VMD Tcl script that draws the C-alpha trace (Angstrom):
set ca {
  {11.21 251.98 12.80}
  {14.69 250.71 13.82}
  {14.64 247.55 16.11}
  {16.08 248.52 19.50}
  {19.37 246.91 20.55}
  {20.19 245.35 23.89}
  {23.61 246.03 25.40}
  {25.17 242.67 26.58}
  {27.71 242.36 29.45}
  {28.45 238.69 28.88}
  {31.31 238.42 26.25}
  {30.40 236.32 23.18}
  {33.88 235.31 21.99}
  {36.96 234.20 23.91}
  {40.01 236.58 24.03}
  {43.44 235.92 25.45}
  {43.11 238.77 27.82}
  {40.43 236.85 29.64}
  {42.93 234.07 30.70}
  {43.84 235.83 33.89}
  {40.13 236.17 34.72}
  {39.65 232.42 34.15}
  {42.63 231.61 36.38}
  {41.27 233.69 39.19}
  {37.66 232.40 38.89}
  {38.51 228.68 38.51}
  {38.89 228.08 42.21}
  {35.74 229.95 43.03}
  {33.83 227.88 40.43}
  {35.23 224.63 41.87}
  {33.88 225.64 45.36}
  {30.54 226.64 44.02}
  {30.18 223.49 42.12}
  {30.88 221.20 45.07}
  {27.19 221.22 46.31}
  {25.87 220.45 42.91}
  {28.31 217.53 42.48}
  {27.42 216.21 46.07}
  {23.72 216.24 45.32}
  {24.42 214.19 42.17}
  {26.50 211.64 43.75}
  {24.47 211.47 46.99}
  {21.37 210.44 45.06}
  {23.18 207.45 43.63}
  {24.73 206.19 46.90}
  {23.57 202.77 48.25}
  {22.12 202.87 51.81}
  {25.51 201.76 53.52}
  {27.37 204.70 51.83}
  {24.76 207.22 52.84}
  {25.31 206.60 56.44}
  {29.07 205.80 56.10}
  {31.47 207.58 58.60}
  {33.44 209.52 57.73}
  {31.04 210.75 55.04}
  {31.97 210.10 51.39}
  {31.86 212.80 48.80}
  {31.90 210.38 45.75}
  {30.09 207.15 45.60}
  {32.10 203.97 45.02}
  {29.03 201.81 44.03}
  {26.45 203.98 42.23}
  {22.91 202.42 42.27}
  {19.49 203.28 41.16}
  {17.85 201.80 44.27}
  {17.03 205.05 45.85}
  {14.94 205.97 42.82}
  {13.33 202.59 42.54}
  {12.31 202.96 46.28}
  {10.89 206.37 45.77}
  {8.76 205.49 42.76}
  {7.93 202.20 44.29}
  {6.12 204.09 47.01}
  {4.09 205.92 44.39}
  {2.98 202.78 42.72}
  {1.06 201.70 45.83}
  {-0.70 205.03 46.17}
  {-4.04 206.00 44.55}
  {-2.62 208.14 41.85}
  {0.52 207.38 39.73}
  {3.65 209.63 39.95}
  {3.13 210.52 36.42}
  {-0.02 212.38 37.16}
  {1.66 214.36 39.92}
  {4.44 215.29 37.50}
  {1.92 216.41 34.99}
  {0.15 218.61 37.57}
  {3.56 220.10 38.49}
  {4.51 220.82 34.85}
  {1.22 222.40 33.96}
  {1.00 224.54 37.05}
  {4.63 225.60 36.82}
  {4.32 226.45 33.13}
  {1.20 228.61 33.80}
  {2.82 230.34 36.63}
  {6.02 231.23 34.68}
  {4.17 232.48 31.66}
  {1.65 234.60 33.76}
  {4.30 235.95 36.03}
  {6.51 237.13 33.10}
  {3.63 238.72 31.47}
  {2.41 240.44 34.66}
  {5.87 241.55 35.72}
  {6.43 243.14 32.24}
  {3.07 244.97 32.20}
  {3.22 246.20 35.76}
  {6.93 247.25 35.36}
  {6.12 249.25 32.28}
  {3.20 251.03 34.02}
  {5.32 251.78 37.11}
  {8.17 252.91 35.10}
  {6.77 254.82 32.24}
  {3.30 256.10 33.41}
  {2.45 258.89 35.70}
  {-0.64 258.51 37.88}
  {-1.81 259.19 41.47}
  {-0.53 256.57 43.90}
  {2.35 255.50 41.84}
  {4.98 256.18 44.54}
  {2.79 254.42 47.09}
  {2.50 251.27 44.91}
  {6.28 251.27 44.30}
  {6.94 251.49 48.11}
  {4.35 248.73 48.75}
  {6.12 246.47 46.41}
  {9.53 247.22 47.88}
  {8.09 246.53 51.55}
  {6.83 243.26 50.08}
  {10.40 242.13 49.51}
  {10.80 241.80 53.22}
  {8.15 239.23 53.75}
  {8.89 235.46 53.37}
  {6.07 233.30 52.12}
  {5.36 231.76 55.48}
  {4.54 235.11 56.87}
  {1.61 235.56 54.47}
  {0.25 232.08 54.74}
  {-2.82 232.82 56.73}
  {-3.85 235.86 54.66}
  {-3.28 233.78 51.52}
  {-5.35 230.95 52.87}
  {-8.26 233.33 53.72}
  {-8.10 234.91 50.25}
  {-8.20 231.65 48.53}
  {-11.11 230.43 50.65}
  {-13.08 233.76 50.03}
  {-12.50 233.45 46.29}
  {-13.93 229.93 46.37}
  {-10.81 228.30 45.00}
  {-10.47 225.69 47.73}
  {-9.86 222.28 46.05}
  {-9.17 223.85 42.73}
  {-6.27 223.61 40.45}
  {-6.15 227.33 40.11}
  {-4.97 227.52 43.80}
  {-1.59 226.22 42.50}
  {-1.33 229.16 40.21}
  {-2.88 232.29 41.58}
  {-0.95 232.50 44.84}
  {2.26 232.31 42.93}
  {1.65 235.18 40.60}
  {2.62 238.00 43.02}
  {6.41 238.20 42.85}
  {7.75 241.56 44.26}
  {11.31 240.78 43.35}
  {10.43 240.09 39.80}
  {8.49 243.27 39.42}
  {11.40 245.21 41.14}
  {13.96 243.69 38.61}
  {11.74 244.36 35.60}
  {11.04 247.99 36.52}
  {14.66 248.68 37.09}
  {15.36 247.43 33.61}
  {12.53 249.26 31.88}
  {13.76 252.57 33.65}
  {16.75 252.41 31.29}
  {14.65 252.12 28.26}
  {14.80 255.59 26.53}
  {11.53 257.54 26.66}
  {12.35 258.77 23.12}
  {12.19 255.28 21.82}
  {8.68 254.96 23.22}
  {7.58 258.27 21.92}
  {8.72 257.45 18.48}
  {6.60 254.19 18.70}
  {3.61 256.26 19.71}
  {4.12 258.57 16.78}
  {4.15 255.54 14.55}
  {0.67 254.70 15.85}
  {1.62 252.02 18.54}
  {-0.78 251.64 21.36}
  {0.44 250.83 24.94}
  {0.00 247.14 24.27}
  {1.94 247.44 21.10}
  {4.83 249.27 22.84}
  {4.84 246.69 25.62}
  {4.85 243.53 23.37}
  {6.87 244.98 20.42}
  {9.27 247.32 22.01}
  {9.61 246.96 25.86}
  {9.50 243.16 26.17}
  {12.11 242.42 23.43}
  {14.39 244.97 25.02}
  {14.13 243.54 28.55}
  {14.53 239.89 27.57}
  {17.32 239.31 30.15}
  {15.13 240.66 32.95}
  {12.25 238.46 31.96}
  {14.55 235.38 31.72}
  {15.57 236.08 35.39}
  {11.97 236.33 36.40}
  {11.16 233.12 34.52}
  {13.94 231.29 36.39}
  {12.85 232.64 39.90}
  {9.13 231.89 39.25}
  {9.95 228.43 37.97}
  {11.98 227.55 41.01}
  {9.23 228.97 43.35}
  {6.40 227.02 41.60}
  {8.32 223.88 40.95}
  {9.14 223.25 44.60}
  {5.94 224.69 46.10}
  {3.84 222.47 48.37}
  {1.74 225.08 50.08}
  {-1.25 224.63 47.76}
  {-1.39 220.93 47.99}
  {-1.03 221.08 51.78}
  {-3.43 223.85 52.60}
  {-5.84 224.42 49.76}
  {-6.42 220.97 48.08}
  {-7.81 217.84 49.49}
  {-8.25 215.99 46.12}
  {-5.27 213.76 45.61}
  {-5.70 213.93 41.87}
  {-4.73 217.64 41.88}
  {-1.64 217.46 43.97}
  {1.81 218.09 42.67}
  {5.10 216.13 42.60}
  {6.76 218.34 45.14}
  {4.10 217.57 47.61}
  {4.34 213.84 46.86}
  {8.14 213.95 47.54}
  {7.60 215.95 50.77}
  {4.80 213.54 51.97}
  {6.83 210.41 51.22}
  {10.14 211.48 52.65}
  {9.00 213.38 55.78}
  {7.15 210.66 57.62}
  {10.21 208.49 57.42}
  {12.46 211.07 59.00}
  {16.00 209.93 59.40}
  {15.33 206.23 58.70}
  {17.30 204.36 56.08}
  {14.59 204.40 53.59}
  {13.81 208.01 54.19}
  {17.32 209.22 53.63}
  {17.56 207.10 50.58}
  {14.38 208.50 49.09}
  {15.24 212.00 50.06}
  {18.57 211.97 48.26}
  {16.75 210.76 45.06}
  {13.97 213.31 45.50}
  {16.50 216.09 45.95}
  {18.17 215.30 42.55}
  {14.83 215.18 40.73}
  {13.66 218.44 42.20}
  {17.03 220.22 41.66}
  {17.84 219.13 38.04}
  {15.16 221.19 36.17}
  {16.06 224.30 38.09}
  {19.81 224.04 37.45}
  {19.16 223.21 33.80}
  {17.10 226.14 33.32}
  {19.60 228.43 35.01}
  {22.48 227.03 32.89}
  {20.58 227.82 29.64}
  {19.76 231.34 30.76}
  {22.70 232.27 32.91}
  {24.03 234.91 30.49}
  {20.72 236.78 30.64}
  {20.73 236.63 34.40}
  {24.28 238.35 34.38}
  {23.00 241.10 32.09}
  {19.90 241.59 34.36}
  {21.94 242.10 37.53}
  {24.31 244.38 35.71}
  {21.65 246.71 34.53}
  {19.22 246.56 37.42}
  {21.36 248.62 39.77}
  {21.78 245.83 42.25}
  {25.25 245.77 43.88}
}
mol new
graphics top color blue
foreach p $ca { graphics top sphere $p radius 0.5 }
foreach p [lrange $ca 0 end-1] q [lrange $ca 1 end] { graphics top cylinder $p $q radius 0.2 }
display resetview
C-alpha cells in the first residue's frame, strides 16, 4: 500500500519571488521579537538597571547574579532545585506523550466513526473551549480527591490530559484524511489500531506537533498540582518552586531580580520547542479551518 503524503504549506526552498514577502514581514517580525529580546536581556540586568528610570531595553552590564540569587534560595531549602527540575521534566514528558496519543485516538473516533452521542460529545468538547483552567479548579480538586490521588505524582499528569483545543485541532485535521485511504487499509487487513498508528498519525504529524507544543507549555508552567494536590515537597515541580520563591518577595529588589531570571528559565524551553516545530504549526493552522 502506498504511503500517504502530506501537503505542506511552508516552502522548503527560497525563491526570488519571496523577496517582497520578506520585505513586508520583516517589520512585523521585529515587533514580535521585541518581547523575546526583552525577556533575555532583562534576566541579565543588575539590580540597579532593573529599577532604572527610564527603563532600559538592553543591559549595559550583564550579570549572572539574578540566577545565583534564585538558585541560592534553592540551596537552603529541603530539596535541591535539580530534583524539582527532574519532577517537571518527567511530568511534562508524560503529559505531552499521553496528550498526543489521546488526542489522536479521540480525534480519529470522532472524525471517522459513527455512533450514538457523537454529535453531543463534539458539542461538549467545543463548549469546553470556553472554560479557563481556574473555572474548573474546584471540580478538578474534588475529582482528584475522590480518585485518591492526593499527594501523588499522578496528580501532576492526569488533570493535564484533557485538552479540548488539542482534540479540536486533531479532529479538524483527520476530517481531511480521505475515507478511501482508510478503507484501503481495512481491505489490507489493518485493524483500527493499525490504521491509527500506521496511517492516521503519520498523516497528521503537523497537528500532533501543535498539540505537543500546547501541552508542553501548559504542563511546564503548571503550578496547580503542587499548590492544591501535593503536600510532599519532594514531589513538587520547578514551576511551583519559582512561584513560591518570587511571590513572597513581591516588588522587592531581590524578588524582581529572581523573577527576571525565573521568567527566562521558564520561557526558553517553550520557545525552543516552538522554533523547532514552527513549520508544522503553520501547516496545522492552514489545514484545520481556523481563520
